N, C-alpha and C positions, 0 to 999 in steps of 0.2 A: 016231407023230407027233412026240414029244419028241426022238427021235433025229434026225428029219429037220430039226427046227429048230435043232439044234446043229451044222449043217454049217459048215465053215470059211468065214471071211469072204473074199469075192472081192477081188482087188487092183484092180479098175477102178472102185470106188465110193468116193466121198469119205468121210473119217473120220466125219463126222456121221451118215452113212447107216448106219453100223454099229449105231446105235440101233434100226434096224428089227427086228433079231432079238429084242432085248429087248421092244420094243413088240409084236411079233407073238406072243411067248410069253405076254405078259400078256393080250393080246386072246384068244388061244386058250383060256386058262384060264377067262376070264370069259364069252366068247361062243361058245366051241366053234368056232373059225375053221375054215372049210371047207378041205378039202385043196387044191382049185384055188387058193384065195387064198394058202395057204402056199407052194404051188409058184410062184405069181406073184412073191411076195416073194423067194424063193430065186433065181429067174432074174434078177430086178432086181439083187440083190446081186452077182450074177456079171457084171453089165454088159450084160445083154440089153436092147437099145434099146426094143423093143416093150414088154417087161415094165416098163421104167422109166417109159415114157409112161403105161401103164395104172395102175401103182401110184401114180404121181404124181397122176393124175386122181382116183383113188379117195380118196387122202388129202386132196387139196384140196377135194373136194366132200363127203367124208364119206359115201359111198354104198357099197352092196353089203356091208354089215357092217363097213366100215372106219371107225375114228374119224376125225374131222376133225383133221388135223395139218398146218397150212400149212407150217411149217418143213421137216418131213420130206418133204412132197410136192414142195416146190421143190428139195430136194436130189436127189430121184429125177429130176426133169425136167432138172436141170442136166446129168446124164449123157447125156441124149438131145438136148440143145439143139443141138449141132453137127451131128448127123446128121439131125435132124428139126426144123429151126428153125421152120418154119411151124406145125407141129402144136403145138410147145411154146408158141409165142407165143399161139396161139388158146386153149389150155388155161388159161394164166395169166390172160389178159384176161377170159375168160368165167367162170372159177371164183372169182376173187378180186374183192372190191370195191376201190374206189380207195384207201381207207385202208390195206388190207392190202398193196396193191401198193407204196404209198409207204413204209409202215413197214418192209417187208422189203427196201427198197432196189432195187425193180424198176421204177423210173420209166424207166430206159433201155430196158427190155424193152417197156414201154408205148409209148415213142416209136417203137421199131422196128415194133411192130404197127401203129401209126397210119400210119407211112410206107409200110407194106405194103398200105394201103388198107382196113383193117378199121374199119368205121364205129363199132363199139362202143368200140374203142381210141381212135379220134379223139375221140369224145364225152368219154370219161374224161380224155384228155389236155387237152382244151379246158377242162374244169372245173378240173383241177389247175393249169394255167397261169393261169387267171382268179383263182385263189385265191392263188398263190404268186409270180407274176411281177410285177415292178415295172411293166413295160410290157405291158399286156394286148393289144397288137396281134396277137401270135402266137396268142393264145387265140382271137381272132375268126377267124383264118384256119382253125383247126381246127374251129371251129363250122360254118364254111361247108363244109368238106370232109365233116363228119359229116352235115350236112343233105343234101348231094348224094348221100350214101350211104344215105339213107333214115331217118335218125334224126329222129323226130318232135319230140322235145324241142329239138333243135338248130334245127329249122325255126321253132318257136315263139319261140325266143330271137331269131332274126334278124328275125322279123316284128314282135315287140313292141318291140324296141330298135334304135335306129339304129346300124348297125355303126361309123359314124364317131365316135359319142359314146363316148369312153373316159374320161370323168370318173369319179372314185372312187365317187360316188353311183350311177352307172349300172352300174359293175362289181359293186357290192354288190347292186343290184337284180336283175341277171342271175343272180347266184348264188342269191339268195333264191328266184327263180322256179323254180329247178331242184331244190329240196329234195325234190320228189316223185319224182325220177328214181331208179330202183332201182340197186343195185350200187355205191353210193357210200360208205355208212357215215358219214353226215354228222357225227354227234356226235363220234365218235372222230377223224375226219379234221380237224375244226376244232380240236380240242384239240392234235392232232399239228402242225397248221400254226402254232398259237400258240407251241408249244414250239420249233418250228424257227425261227420269226421271232425269238424271244427269244435263242436260241443264236447266230443269225447277225446279231443286232442290226439288224433291219429293222422299224422302227416302223410304216411305212406298211402292210406286209403284216400286221403284228400287229393293227393296228386294223381292217384289212379282214376278217380272220378273226373278230375280236371282234364286228364289226358283224353279220356273218352269223350267228354263234352266238347272239347275243342275240335273234334273231328266232325261235328255236326255241320252239315252244309248250309250255305246261305250267308248273307251279310251279317256283320256283328250285331248282336241283340243286346240292348242296354242292360237287361236284367242279368244275362250271362256274363257280360263284361264286368259289371260291378261285383258279381260273385267271384270271378277269376281274380280280380284285384284283391278282394278280401282274403281269398285263399292264399295268394302269393304273399300278402302282408304277414299272415300268420306263419307261413312256411319260412319266411326270412328270419324268424325269431327262434326257430328250433334247429335241432341238429340236421345236417344235410341228409337227404334220402335219395335213393335211385328213382329216376322219373323217366317217363316215356312221353313227354309233353311236346306237342308241335310248337316250335318256337315262333314260326311265322304267324300262327294263330294267336299266340300270346301277344306279340307285338301289335297285331291288328286290333285286338280287344283293348289293350292298354291305350292305344291311340284313340279308340272310341271313348274311353273314360276321360282322357285329356280333353277331347273335343267338347265334352259336356261339363268341363270346369273342374275336374278332379286333379288338384295340384299334387296329391300324394302319388297318383299314377304318373304324373309328369316327372316327379323326382325319381321314381323307380325306373322308368323307361330311360330317363336321361342318364342315370348312373350306369345302367347296363350298356347303353349305346356308346358311352365314353370308356368302356372297358373296365369298370369297377364293379366288384361283386356287391350285391344287395343283401347285406346280412349274411345268412347262411347259403343264399342262392348265388351260384356262380353266374357271372354275366352271360356266359355261353349258353346257359340253360334258358335264358329269356329272349335273346335275340340271335339272329344268324350271323351278324357281322357288326363291326363298330361303325359309327357315323358321328363324327365329332361336331359337325355343323348342326345337325339335328339335335344332338345331345346338348349343345350349348343353348339352343333356343328353349328346349324343354326344362333345363336346369334353371334358366332365368325365370321361366314361368313359375317353377316350384319355389324359387327364392322369393319372388314377388308375392307368392301365396303364404309366406310365413315359414317355410322350411329352411332354417338357417344353415343346415348342413350342405345345402346346394351351393352356397357361396364358396365353401372350401374346395369342392370339386371344380367349380368354375375357375377358381384361381389356378388349380393344378393344370388344367388343360390350356388355359390362356398363357401361362408362364412357360410352357414348353416351347422353346425357341425353334424346335424342329417340327412342330405340329402345324396342321393346316389352319388352325384357329389361333395361332400365336398372336398375342396382343398385350405387350407389357403394361401399358396404361390401364387397360381393362383388368389385367391380372392384379395390379395393385389395388384397384377399386374393389374387386371381389374379395381380396384378402382383408381389407379394412372392414368390409361388411361382415365377413365371417368372424373376425375378431370381436366386432361389436355385438354380434349375436351370441357370444359366449363360447365359441369353439376354442378349446384350449390350444390345440395344435396351431390354429391360425393366429392366436395371440402370441405364441412363441415365435412363429415365423415372422410375423409383422414386426415384433420387437427386434429380432435379429436383423431383419432387412433394414430397418431404420438406423440401427446402430452401425451397421456395416458401411452405410453411405453417409453417416452423419457428418455435418460440417459446422454445427453450432451447438451451443448448450441446449437450446430448445429442442433440437432433434434428439439429442442424447436423453433428455428428460422424457420425451415421448416414447422412445424405445424402451427405457427403463420401466415406464409405466406398464407397457404390454408384457414385458418379460416377467415383471413382478406378479401381474395378474395370473399368468400361466403357472408360475412357480407356486403361488398360493393355492392353485387348484391341484397341486401334486405332480406337476410335470418336472421330472428329474432333469431333463435336458435343459430346460429353462433355468433351473436352479444352478446347474453347473456353469452355464454361460454367465449368469450374474456373478458367480464367485470369481470370475476372471477380472472383475473390476475392484476387488478387495485385496489389498496388500496383506501378506501374512504378518502376524505378530508372535514373537517368541513367548515362551513360558506356558505353564498349565493354567487352565481356567481357575482351578481351586486355589492356587497360589495367588493369582491376581485378585480374586474375590476377597481373600483374607487381607491382602495389602490395601485394597480399597476401603475396607472396613476400618482399618487403622488410620488411614489418611483422612477419612471422613470426620473423625473426632476433632481434628485440629483445623482442617481446611476443607469444608464441605463443597465449596465452589470448585476447587481444584479437583476434588474427587469425581464430581460430575463430568468434568471435561476428560479426565483420564478414562472413565467408563466409556464415554462416547468414542474416544480415540481407539481404545482396544476393540470395541464392537465393530467399528467401521474400517479399521486398518489405516488410520490417519497418521501422517508424519507429525513430528513434534510441532513444526511450524503451522501445519493445518489445524491441529488440535487446539493450539493456543490462540488462533485467530478466527476460527469459525464462529459465526453468529448462530448459537444453538437454537434460538427461537425462530429466526427468519429463514434458516436453512432447512427446516423440516419439510419433508414431502411425504405423501401417502406411501411411497415405495422406499424411502430412505432419507438421505439429506444431500444438499449441495454445498460444497465448500466454496464460498463466494470469492471473488477477486479481492486481493489484499492491496489497498492503495499504498501501503508503506513499503512494499517490496518492488524494486525496480525490474528485477528479472522477470520477463514476460512468462517464461515457462513455469516459473515457480509461483507466480501470482495468479495465473489463469484459473478460472473456476473449474471444479471437478465434481461430477455426480458420482455418488457412492451408494449402492443399493443395500438394503437390509436383507441379509441372507437367511434370516430365520425370524420367526414370530417373536422369540424372546428378545432379539436385538431391537426390533421395532417397538416392542413394549417398553424396553429400557429407555429408548429415545423419547417416547411419549411422556414417560415419567419425568425424565430430566427436563424436558421443555416445560412441563407443567410446573415444576418446582421453580425454575428460573423465571418464567413469565409471571408467576404468582408471587414472586418475592419470598418464597418459602424456604430458601436455602439458609439453614441455620449458620450464624457466624459470618455470613458473607457481607463484605463491605464493598464500597465503590471500587477500591483498589483491586479487588479480586477480578475485575473485568477490564483492567488496564493491561495491555500487552506486556509492557516492560515489567510491571509488578508481577504478572503471572510467571514470566520466565525466572525471575529471581526467586519467587515463592516456590516454584516447581523444583529448582535446584536444591533449595533448603530442605524441602519436605523429603525428597528422594534420599538426600544424604542423611537426614535424621533417622530414616527408617531403614537405611542400608539397601535401597532398591535401585535397580538398573533401569535406565530409560527404555531399554528393549522390552521390558515387561508390558509396557503400555503403548509404545509407538512403533510404527513400521519404519523401515529405512528404505529410501528410494531416491535416486538422483532425478534431476529435472527431466531427463530424457525418458526415464521410466514412467514418470507421472504424466508426461505428454502422451505416451502410448495409451494410458488408461482413460484418455478423454474421448475415446471412440474414433470411428473413421477407419481409413484403410490400414494404418499401422496397427491399430488394435486388432483388426480383422486378421492380419497376417500372424500376429502373436497368438491369437485364440482360434487358429484355423480348425483344429480338431473339434473343439466344443462348438464352433460355429457350423461346421459341416453337420454335426449331429443335430443341432437345433433346426437346420434347414431341411433335414431328411424328410422324405415322404413316409406315409404309414408303412409301406412295404419295405422300407429300408434304403431306397435309392435317394440320392441327393437331388436337389432341385435342378432341373434342366437335363436330367439323364433319362427321362421317360422315353419310351419308344415313340417313333414318329407317328403323328396322328394320321 
């Protein structure tokens, strides 16, 4: 027997079929393969058509002492396909379920068998097209052919469902009604269809397979739950499509993912339960109703797992004073975490919140920091709110630039201060007293308290943001020149307040320039408003409301009750 199995390999068999010898030897050792079976394999390896058909049948069906080996069986049948096409088609259609046919790339074989009039092939092809074709019209044609050929399940489909109704809900309903049909391999087929739809970027087909798979009975299965989450994650990034998915099943499967440590599923389910859409997916398509307490717990789990966007939603639901989970301290904590994670809207809201309630220079500086971060990221609402802290200065930029160039020739130190005064909207007193080096901040500058001025409102410190990158660049340049002693022609007197005022008057008169070209005008009361807090909040109400608005456009605190 051993010598017989070591016969030379025939030249008419595909390379993969050469594994037959090894498989046959292993089978002979374990199951004492009968001599006729060994002779059959030998003839098949030499290219005998009848032997290839018989060996292929036994391997596909796993009968007569042969182990079931679909790949090897198909390789044998491939050798006989040209000579015995009808027999080969029949064996493949009858021996393999629909999933195996699709997974082994034999859909074209199934189509040929259906076109040859085999009712079983027509039925399987109708199911395959119903599941994977964007237009289900062709599937209905094959259902009609299968029904004419005697397929009972096809007749039931045509009786129960109007053939002309090709809506997505009806297509899914037809597929669900066929789950009892044998020879399909539904669980594996649906997973295969979802993988195929993901690879081919077909969201409609993806949701169709998902809708059918969620109708499978039994407790959540880990593999299916993970596949559902993967499918929903992809669907959330594409255009919305019509679906017929069971929302209760989705929630149960996402819960199963969360229980196994999937923080992405926790984020998705938490957002949906809190009433927020997940990308292109409406929250109503994922859950049956809102549940803010469960949503809060899920979002906290997601945030702890590294999903920074969860902090923003946590802030929104905890800051809603009409909600069941209203908690202002927790809302503030979540807002700070969201801002720290880089969420631009959270940075803007946090900055506005701090400035609105500020009672000290430290609070104002902290609020400026967050607003500047948001503005740098391109947030227009944050930029407009920052602009409310900058007093306007008259004249055109071109005229001011030309005047500064002339002043710089005779008094460079003064020219630097005039540049800063115009950029930040400082009054003459502020511009002449500000410590250019010590006042610089990453977001702008702070005009410090002036000990030589007795009026408290005039001498109190004031934070002024840089409202553009060019303004901040100019400030860095000025500070570098002053700190490095690189101001040409600058003498000690240039940094004395009294000398600066005299020098300023002389220079402006010499060049015929008005003070309004460089300095803002404001009384002590107006300057006090610009130091933040309640008075500033009333003055900048429109910009503040815009900054505190939610993504949907509603202002904070106006959400519906949780």
